[in-house]
Structures are given as structure tokens and as C-alpha cells.
C-alpha positions as CSV (number, residue, x, y, z in Angstrom):
1,X,-6.2,25.1,9.4
2,X,-6.0,21.6,8.0
3,X,-2.8,19.6,7.8
4,X,-1.5,16.3,6.6
5,X,-1.6,14.1,9.7
6,X,1.0,11.4,8.7
7,X,3.5,14.1,7.6
8,X,2.8,16.1,10.8
9,X,3.3,13.1,13.0
10,X,6.5,12.2,11.3
11,X,7.9,15.7,11.9
12,X,6.8,15.6,15.5
13,X,8.4,12.2,16.0
14,X,11.7,13.3,14.4
15,X,11.7,16.4,16.6
16,X,11.0,14.3,19.7
17,X,13.8,11.9,18.8
18,X,16.3,14.7,18.2
19,X,15.4,16.4,21.5
20,X,15.7,13.1,23.3
21,X,19.2,12.5,21.8
22,X,20.2,16.0,22.9
23,X,19.0,15.5,26.4
24,X,20.6,12.0,26.6
25,X,23.9,13.5,25.3
26,X,23.8,16.3,27.8
27,X,22.9,14.0,30.7
28,X,25.8,11.7,29.8
29,X,28.2,14.7,29.6
30,X,27.1,15.9,33.0
31,X,27.0,12.4,34.5
32,X,30.6,11.9,33.4
33,X,32.1,12.8,36.8
34,X,34.9,11.4,38.8
35,X,36.5,12.1,42.2
36,X,39.8,13.9,41.6
37,X,42.1,14.4,44.6
38,X,44.8,17.0,44.7
39,X,45.8,15.7,48.2
40,X,43.9,13.4,50.5
41,X,42.2,16.4,52.0
42,X,41.2,18.1,48.8
43,X,39.0,15.9,46.6
44,X,36.4,17.2,44.1
45,X,33.7,15.7,41.9
46,X,35.0,16.8,38.5
47,X,33.3,16.7,35.1
48,X,35.3,14.5,32.7
49,X,34.6,16.7,29.7
50,X,36.4,19.6,31.4
51,X,39.6,17.9,32.4
52,X,41.6,18.8,29.2
53,X,40.4,22.4,29.5
54,X,41.4,22.6,33.2
55,X,44.9,21.3,32.3
56,X,45.1,24.0,29.6
57,X,44.0,26.7,32.0
58,X,46.5,25.6,34.7
59,X,49.4,25.7,32.1
60,X,48.2,29.2,31.0
61,X,48.1,30.5,34.6
62,X,51.5,29.1,35.5
63,X,52.9,30.7,32.3
64,X,51.5,34.1,33.3
65,X,53.0,33.8,36.8
66,X,56.4,32.9,35.4
67,X,56.3,36.0,33.2
68,X,55.5,38.2,36.2
69,X,58.2,36.6,38.2
70,X,60.7,37.5,35.6
71,X,59.8,41.1,36.3
72,X,60.7,40.6,40.0
73,X,57.1,40.8,41.2
74,X,55.5,39.3,44.3
75,X,52.5,37.1,43.2
76,X,49.2,37.2,45.0
77,X,46.0,35.2,44.6
78,X,42.6,36.9,45.2
79,X,39.7,35.0,46.8
80,X,36.3,36.5,46.1
81,X,32.7,35.3,46.0
82,X,31.7,34.5,42.5
83,X,28.5,32.5,42.9
84,X,24.9,33.7,42.4
85,X,23.5,32.5,45.7
86,X,21.8,34.4,48.5
87,X,21.2,37.6,46.6
88,X,24.7,37.8,45.0
89,X,24.9,39.0,41.4
90,X,27.8,37.5,39.4
91,X,28.4,40.4,36.9
92,X,28.7,42.8,39.9
93,X,31.1,40.5,41.7
94,X,33.2,40.1,38.6
95,X,33.4,43.9,38.3
96,X,34.4,44.2,42.0
97,X,37.1,41.6,41.5
98,X,38.7,43.7,38.8
99,X,38.5,46.8,41.0
100,X,40.0,44.9,44.0
101,X,42.9,43.6,41.9
102,X,43.7,47.1,40.8
103,X,43.4,48.4,44.3
104,X,45.8,45.8,45.7
105,X,48.4,46.3,42.9
106,X,48.2,50.1,43.4
107,X,48.5,49.7,47.2
108,X,51.7,47.7,47.0
109,X,53.0,49.1,43.7
110,X,52.2,48.0,40.2
111,X,55.8,47.2,39.5
112,X,56.2,45.1,42.7
113,X,53.0,43.0,42.8
114,X,50.8,41.1,40.5
115,X,47.4,39.6,41.6
116,X,45.8,36.6,40.0
117,X,42.1,37.5,39.6
118,X,40.0,34.2,39.4
119,X,37.1,36.1,37.8
120,X,39.1,37.1,34.7
121,X,37.8,35.8,31.4
122,X,41.1,34.1,30.5
123,X,40.6,31.5,33.3
124,X,36.9,30.8,32.8
125,X,35.7,27.3,32.1
126,X,33.0,26.3,29.6
127,X,29.3,26.6,30.4
128,X,28.2,23.9,32.8
129,X,31.3,23.9,34.9
130,X,30.6,23.6,38.6
131,X,32.2,25.1,41.7
132,X,34.0,21.8,42.2
133,X,35.5,22.0,38.7
134,X,36.8,25.4,39.4
135,X,38.2,24.5,42.8
136,X,39.9,21.5,41.4
137,X,41.7,23.9,39.0
138,X,42.5,26.5,41.7
139,X,43.7,23.9,44.2
140,X,46.2,22.7,41.6
141,X,47.3,26.2,40.8
142,X,47.6,27.3,44.4
143,X,49.4,24.3,45.8
144,X,51.7,23.7,42.8
145,X,53.2,20.3,42.1
146,X,54.5,19.8,45.7
147,X,51.7,21.5,47.8
148,X,54.0,24.2,48.9
149,X,52.4,26.9,46.8
150,X,55.8,28.1,45.5
151,X,54.2,30.3,42.8
152,X,52.5,32.6,45.3
153,X,53.6,35.0,48.0
154,X,50.3,35.9,49.5
155,X,46.5,35.4,49.3
156,X,44.1,38.2,49.6
157,X,40.6,37.4,50.9
158,X,38.0,40.0,49.8
159,X,35.9,41.4,52.7
160,X,33.1,43.8,53.4
161,X,35.3,46.9,53.0
162,X,36.3,45.9,49.5
163,X,32.6,45.7,48.4
164,X,31.8,48.9,50.4
165,X,34.4,50.8,48.3
166,X,32.5,49.8,45.2
167,X,29.2,51.1,46.5
168,X,30.7,54.2,48.1
169,X,29.3,53.2,51.4
170,X,30.2,55.5,54.3
171,X,28.3,54.2,57.3
172,X,25.3,56.5,56.7
173,X,22.2,54.9,55.2
174,X,24.2,52.2,53.5
175,X,21.3,49.9,52.8
176,X,19.5,52.8,51.0
177,X,22.5,53.4,48.8
178,X,22.5,49.7,47.9
179,X,18.7,49.9,47.1
180,X,19.4,52.9,44.8
181,X,22.3,50.9,43.1
182,X,19.9,48.0,42.5
183,X,17.4,50.3,40.8
184,X,20.2,51.8,38.7
185,X,20.9,48.3,37.4
186,X,17.3,47.1,37.0
187,X,17.2,47.5,33.3
188,X,19.6,44.6,33.0
189,X,17.3,41.6,32.5
190,X,19.7,39.2,34.3
191,X,19.3,41.3,37.5
192,X,15.5,40.7,37.4
193,X,16.1,37.2,38.6
194,X,17.7,38.6,41.8
195,X,15.3,39.7,44.5
196,X,15.8,43.3,45.6
197,X,15.7,42.6,49.3
198,X,18.1,39.6,49.0
199,X,20.4,41.8,46.9
200,X,20.4,44.6,49.5
201,X,20.8,42.2,52.4
202,X,23.6,40.3,50.7
203,X,25.7,43.4,49.8
204,X,24.9,45.2,53.0
205,X,25.5,42.3,55.4
206,X,27.3,39.3,53.8
207,X,29.4,40.5,50.8
208,X,32.5,38.7,51.9
209,X,34.5,35.4,51.4
210,X,33.0,34.4,54.8
211,X,29.8,33.3,52.9
212,X,31.4,31.7,49.8
213,X,31.8,28.0,49.2
214,X,34.9,28.4,47.0
215,X,36.5,30.9,49.3
216,X,36.1,28.5,52.2
217,X,38.1,26.0,50.2
218,X,40.7,28.6,49.3
219,X,41.2,29.5,53.0
220,X,41.8,25.8,53.9
221,X,44.2,25.5,50.9
222,X,46.2,28.5,52.0
223,X,46.2,27.1,55.6
224,X,47.4,23.7,54.3
225,X,50.2,25.3,52.3
226,X,51.5,27.2,55.3
227,X,51.3,24.1,57.4
228,X,53.4,22.3,54.9
229,X,55.8,25.2,54.6
230,X,56.3,25.1,58.4
231,X,56.8,21.4,58.7
232,X,58.0,19.9,55.4
233,X,60.7,22.2,54.1
234,X,63.3,23.7,56.5
235,X,64.3,26.2,53.9
236,X,60.8,27.7,54.1
237,X,59.4,27.4,57.6
238,X,57.5,30.0,59.6
239,X,59.4,33.0,58.1
240,X,58.4,32.1,54.5
241,X,54.7,31.3,54.9
242,X,52.2,32.8,52.5
243,X,51.1,36.2,53.6
244,X,47.3,36.1,54.4
245,X,45.1,39.2,54.1
246,X,41.4,39.6,54.8
247,X,39.5,42.7,54.1
248,X,42.7,44.6,53.5
249,X,44.5,43.7,56.7
250,X,47.1,41.0,57.5
251,X,45.6,38.1,59.4
252,X,46.9,37.1,62.8
253,X,48.6,33.6,62.8
254,X,46.1,32.1,65.2
255,X,43.4,32.7,62.6
256,X,45.2,31.7,59.4
257,X,46.4,28.5,61.1
258,X,42.8,27.5,61.7
259,X,40.7,25.4,59.3
260,X,37.2,26.3,58.5
261,X,34.1,24.5,57.0
262,X,34.7,23.0,53.6
263,X,32.9,24.4,50.6
264,X,33.2,22.3,47.4
265,X,35.4,19.6,48.8
266,X,33.7,16.3,48.5
267,X,33.9,13.0,46.6
268,X,31.4,12.0,44.0
269,X,28.4,10.1,45.4
């Protein structure tokens, strides 16, 4: 089919120019990062365009916590893998997070405990947010204004048993059950990007905070809070440290006083 070359070229050039401007604008937005430090040990490379939103989320979360405090509830924070690496599937982890929150609150009593679920929609950041952006927000929330974590009473680190509960694993042919679960979800086009073997191996062998960048940071944050409670405020001390749970059980002090490898903590290059 014939076409008018000058007009066609003009349209093409305009389209290229518009696309270039979009790309440049996006590149600038994502290049607008700065090192933001909550303490000298917790610095993150944060996107500038998210800072106002992060401040709004922090205020929102603190407001919710104050509301739960007025009902006399103990406040917990749940740490759970929320990335999509290594065979992990984000929508599934988000679903498990909701289930674990309910399980913890039912275990201790819905009228006695409230758990902050980091996977909830009300605390999500806009598209393009990185793990560092989220961890800058959660480090601020967890530590509070003075690093003593006064808004929280305990931190619950999700482990293999919490994921096993979702899959109804019972120690007999668990990998086969996970395979069947995968095929049950296969109609979801987003899952097609996750390899079946990686999915099975992740949820059978590694579904835990032990393999999460963000959860590694959260462990170190909780450890730092407890260290400060022991040393910086005589009204708190050993008796008033954060309770630390992993996989449903209280963690021995020798473990929760130990630092682990950092996840998202790093300064901008």
C-alpha cells in the first residue's frame, strides 16, 4: 500500500521524540536517588520521587498502631519474604502473609494482639519502588524516632512451618503436593514466568525469612533495637526487649542478639 513519505516520516519522528522524552523522564526519575540513613548502620539508596509517599505511609502506620494501642493490644511486626526471586511468587507470598497475620492474632487472642502485615495494600509504595525504598520505610517504622522501637512489642519472622500450613504439607510427598499446587495456579499468566522446578524447590526447601533480603535487614533492625533497649534506657533493659519469634517459636537470646548478613542496606554508588 502506498503512503505519503513526508507525512509518514513526520509521524515517525514525532513518535520517536515522544518516546525519547518518556524514556528520559523515566530515567531521570529512577536516577534521582540519594543515600538516606536512619542510623549509621542502616543506610539505603532511596528514590527521591518516593520520599513524600514514604512519609505519608509512615504517618499512616503509626496512626493505626496508636489506634490499636488504645484498645490495649500488644503490637507485633511480621517479617515475610515478598520478593520474586529464586522461584518465589509474590501473589502467593502476599496471601500467606494474610494467613500468618490471622494465625498469630488467633493464637494470642484477637483482642490482645495486632500484627502489622507489610504485604497489606495500605502500605504499598508506587510501582518502581525498590527493596531499599521499602526497607527505609520499615526501618523508620520499626525503630521509631529514638531507635528503641517503642511502637512494637514483638517481631514474628515467618518460617517454613508457616508456608507448610498454607500448602497443607504433612511430611509425606511434600514436593509432589507443591507440584500439584503449581499446576492448580498455572492458568494465572503471571505464574507462567516462574519456572515449575524453581517454584517447587523454593517452597519446599527455602520458603522462609532466611532467604529474604528485606527480612535479613529486619532481623538486624530488631537486634539493634534490643541492643539499644539493653544499653541506652535503664527503664527498658533486658526485661523489656522485643519478643522475637521465628517459625512460630520464641528465639533464644544467643540467636536474636546475633547480627546476620545485610540485605538492602547500602549507600548509593
